[in-house]
C-alpha positions as CSV (number, residue, x, y, z in Angstrom):
1,M,-6.3,27.6,17.0
2,L,-9.3,28.3,19.2
3,V,-12.7,29.4,17.8
4,V,-14.5,31.3,20.5
5,G,-18.0,30.0,21.2
6,I,-17.5,26.5,19.8
7,P,-16.5,23.7,22.1
8,Q,-13.5,22.0,20.7
9,Y,-10.6,19.8,21.6
10,T,-7.6,18.9,19.5
11,Q,-8.1,15.2,18.6
12,G,-5.6,14.7,15.9
13,L,-2.4,16.1,14.4
14,T,-1.5,14.8,11.0
15,N,-0.1,15.7,7.6
16,A,-1.8,15.0,4.4
17,K,0.5,14.4,1.4
18,V,0.2,13.7,-2.3
19,D,2.6,13.3,-5.2
20,L,0.7,14.6,-8.3
21,T,1.8,12.0,-10.8
22,N,-1.0,13.1,-13.3
23,T,-3.0,16.3,-14.0
24,N,-6.2,15.1,-12.4
25,D,-8.0,17.0,-9.6
26,T,-6.7,15.0,-6.6
27,V,-8.0,14.9,-3.0
28,L,-5.4,16.1,-0.5
29,Y,-7.5,16.0,2.6
30,T,-11.1,15.5,3.7
31,A,-12.2,16.9,7.1
32,P,-13.7,14.1,9.2
33,S,-17.5,14.0,8.9
34,N,-18.0,11.9,12.1
35,A,-20.6,13.6,14.3
36,D,-17.9,14.0,17.0
37,F,-15.8,16.3,14.8
38,N,-16.6,19.9,14.0
39,A,-13.6,21.4,12.2
40,S,-10.1,20.9,10.8
41,V,-7.4,23.6,10.5
42,I,-4.8,23.5,7.8
43,N,-1.8,25.3,9.4
44,S,0.6,24.9,6.5
45,L,0.4,24.0,2.8
46,L,3.8,23.2,1.3
47,V,4.1,22.8,-2.4
48,S,7.3,21.4,-3.8
49,N,8.4,21.2,-7.4
50,D,11.0,18.5,-8.0
51,S,11.3,19.1,-11.8
52,G,13.8,21.3,-13.6
53,S,11.1,23.6,-15.0
54,N,8.6,25.9,-13.4
55,A,5.2,24.2,-12.7
56,T,1.7,25.4,-11.8
57,V,-0.8,24.1,-9.3
58,S,-4.4,24.9,-8.4
59,V,-5.9,24.4,-4.9
60,T,-9.7,24.2,-4.3
61,L,-12.1,23.7,-1.4
62,T,-15.3,21.7,-2.0
63,D,-18.0,22.2,0.6
64,T,-20.6,19.6,1.6
65,S,-23.0,21.0,-1.1
66,D,-20.4,20.1,-3.8
67,A,-19.7,23.8,-4.4
68,V,-16.1,24.4,-5.5
69,F,-14.1,27.4,-4.3
70,N,-10.7,28.3,-5.8
71,I,-8.1,29.0,-3.2
72,Y,-5.2,29.2,-5.7
73,K,-5.5,29.0,-9.5
74,N,-2.5,28.1,-11.6
75,E,-0.1,29.3,-9.0
76,E,3.6,29.0,-10.1
77,V,6.2,27.1,-8.2
78,G,9.8,27.6,-9.4
79,A,11.9,24.7,-10.6
80,L,13.5,22.7,-7.8
81,S,11.9,24.8,-5.1
82,T,9.2,24.8,-2.4
83,R,6.6,27.4,-1.5
84,E,4.4,27.8,1.5
85,F,1.0,28.7,0.1
86,L,-0.8,29.7,3.3
87,T,-0.1,32.9,5.2
88,N,-3.0,32.2,7.7
89,D,-4.8,29.1,8.9
90,L,-7.4,27.6,6.6
91,I,-10.5,26.2,8.4
92,L,-12.4,23.2,6.9
93,K,-15.8,22.3,8.4
94,S,-16.8,18.7,8.8
95,G,-16.9,16.9,5.4
96,E,-15.2,19.6,3.4
97,V,-12.5,18.5,0.9
98,L,-9.2,20.1,-0.1
99,K,-8.1,19.2,-3.6
100,V,-5.0,20.0,-5.6
101,Q,-4.3,19.8,-9.4
102,A,-1.0,20.2,-11.3
103,A,-0.8,21.5,-14.8
104,S,1.9,18.9,-15.6
105,S,2.5,15.5,-14.2
106,N,5.3,14.2,-12.1
107,A,6.5,17.5,-10.8
108,I,4.5,18.6,-7.8
109,H,4.3,17.2,-4.2
110,V,1.9,18.8,-1.7
111,I,2.0,18.4,2.1
112,A,-0.6,19.9,4.4
113,S,-0.2,20.1,8.2
114,V,-3.6,19.5,9.8
115,Q,-5.2,19.8,13.3
116,E,-8.5,18.0,13.8
117,F,-10.9,19.3,16.4
118,A,-13.7,17.5,18.2
119,K,-16.8,18.8,20.0
120,T,-16.1,16.6,23.0
121,R,-13.0,15.4,24.7
122,M,-12.3,11.8,23.7
123,T,-9.9,9.3,25.2
124,T,-7.2,7.6,23.1
125,S,-9.1,4.3,23.2
126,T,-12.2,6.1,21.7
127,L,-10.2,7.6,18.9
128,T,-8.9,4.2,17.7
129,N,-12.5,3.1,17.1
130,L,-13.4,5.9,14.8
């Protein structure tokens, strides 16, 4: 994804994943806050329910001022099924945090596919030192 007017280079492709074994608000992904990075793009947010009952999950975004924004609130995922929550890319600015919370424990797994963007082109050797 290219944001016009902002210099950026793809510096990392990863997936962030969590098994929600409790009902606590849990960090799924934190956008790098290193001065070289300026954004992360969540391309996919897969939520899987491995229990025999329907389960609900909430997804929030916390900005760098600690303000919390609901993305999904008590969204239902059917028993033994997987849902794609995103229909468009979700952009996180440097330091923003994506969190997930299940209403019941030991049912929900979440995987986010992430692209990390930097302001300047870095070599592989530079990336290993971050």
